[in-house]
MARNU-41532 format. One record per residue: z negated, x negated, y of N, C-alpha, C, O in turn. Coordinates in steps of 0.02 Angstrom, whole numbers, plus 50000, padded with zeros to 5 digits. Example, Ala and Ser with C-alpha at 12.3 -4.5 7.8 and 13.67 -1.06 7.14 Angstrom:
2
496104934049716496104938549775496104934049835495774928849834 496464935849888496434931649947496064935550002495984933050057 
//
This chain:
91
497645178650566497735174850503497125176750458496545176650480 497275178350398496745180050352496365173750328496605168150337 495795174750299495395168750273495785165550220495775159450218 496115168750178496525165450121497105161250148497275156050119 497415163550202497945159950234497685154150270498025149150275 497105154450295496795149050333496605143450286496715137650302 496295145350224496105141250173496755136850146496745130750140 497275140750131497855138350108498205132850158498465127750136 498185134250223498365130450269497975123250274498275117950285 497325123850265496915118250270497045114250209497025108150213 497175117350149497285113450090497965109850096498045104050077 498445113450123499075110350129499055104550185499405099550177 498695105250236498605099450283498265093850248498475088050251 497735095450214497355089450179497785085850132497715079750128 498255089150091498685086150048499195081850081499365076350058 499435084450136499985080250171499705074350202500015068950200 499095074850233498815068750268498585063950216498645057850226 498325066350159498025061550112498645057050071498535051850040 499185059650077499745055950045500035050450091500455046550071 499805050350152500115046350205499795039750210499925036150258 499335037650157499025031450162499535026150136499985027650096 499425020050160499865014550135499515008050137499105006850182 499655003750087499384996950088499914992850126500494992650107 499684989550178500054984450216499934977650200499364975450206 500354974250182500254966450164500464962850229500964964250262 500004957850243500154953650304500274946050284500024943150235 500704943350333500864936650317500264931750321499774933050356 500314926250286499784921050295500184914050278500744913850253 499844909450294500094902650290499804899250230499804893050228 499544902750182499164899850125499544900950054499654896350014 499724907750044499974909249978500734907949975501104908750024 500954905849914501664904549900502064911349887501784916549869 502654910849896503154916649877502984918349806502904924249794 502924913849756502864915449689502204919249681502204924449648 501624916949710501004920249700500994927949728500724932549697 501324928449788501414935049815501764939749774501564945449765 502344937049745502784941049705502464942849638502524948449614 502134937949609501804939149539501194944749551501054948949509 500904944049608500314948049621500554955249633500274960049607 501104955949675501404963049688501644966249623501584972349613 501914962049580502184964449514501614967549473501664973049446 501064963449471500454964749431500064970749454499914975449417 499904970349523499474975149551499844981549573499584987049564 500394980949598500724987249631501224989849588501524995049605 501384986549527501904988949485502584988349513503034992149497 502674983449556503364982049581503814979649530503574977349478 504454979849537504914976149499504954969749533504774969349591 505184964449498505274957649529505644957849592505434954749641 506204961549594506594962249655506264965549715506344963449773 505914970749699505444974149754504964969249775504864968749835 504654965449735504084961449756504444955749801504164953649852 505034953349783505294948349817505534950049889505484946349938 505824956349887506024959149955505424959949999505444958250058 504814962649969504224963350013504014956650037503804956250095 504044951650001503784945250014504214942050074503954938650119 504834943450071505254940650125505194944450190505234941550244 505104951750185504934955550244504274952950280504244952250340 503744951750233503124950050263503144942850295502804941350344 503584938450262503744931750288504044932350362503814929350410 504574936450365504964936250420504714941350477504814940050536 504404947050458504224951750504503394951950515503144955050562 503034948450470502344948050480501904953350441501294952950432 502274957950420501904963450375502394967650340502984967650358 502194971050295502634975750254502164980650219501614978850196 502404986850216502044991750173502254991150103502844992250088 501804989450058501944988149990501834993849942502094993949886 501444998649966501235004249922501085010349968500835009350023 501215016249947500995022449983500665027349928500795026749868 500265031649950499935037049912499225038749925498985037249980 498895041249885498205043749892497785037449907497905032049881 497305038549948496845033249970496475031249904496425025249889 496205036149865495815034149801496225029649754495975025149721 496915031249754497325026749708497465020449735497535015549698 497505019949805497705012949830497145008949843497255002949855 496525011049843495845007549860495835001549805495804995749825 495855003149739495744997849688496324993149688496254987449666 496934995349715497504990249717497414985949775497524979849771 497224988849828497094984549888496534979449870496614973449884 496054981349842495484976549825495754970549785495604964649797 496164972649733496464967549691496904963049730496904957149715 497264964949776497684961149826497254955849855497364949849851 496704959049889496214954749923495904949149877495854943349897 495674951149813495384946649773495864940949752495674935349736 496524943049755497014937449738497124932649797497494927849791 496794934149856496874930049910497414932249961497554928350007 497704938149955498214940249996497874944450056497304946750048 498174945250108497924948350169498214955450166498824956150174 497834960550157498074967150152497534972650180496934971050182 497754978750200497304983950215497664990350204498274990750201 497234995550197497475002550192497515005850264497025006450301 498075007750278498135011450345498335018650339498395022150389 
//
């Protein structure tokens, strides 16, 4: 394998792994459905329907992936979710 091919392979691998980050929202006994829905619409650019579905999944399953993408794009969104009192992390 040439050096050029090796570099291209490394770049492709880095791109594919960097897109696999997700914000996972966890259930809690504190926040209302309305607060979760409003926060997902504001922070994650969800439609009201998307946010409502995510809130129901979180309620019944305990967690839900609410956003996927590059880590650097997700970090400020996850921070905003945490600041709003929600339980979330990037995995």
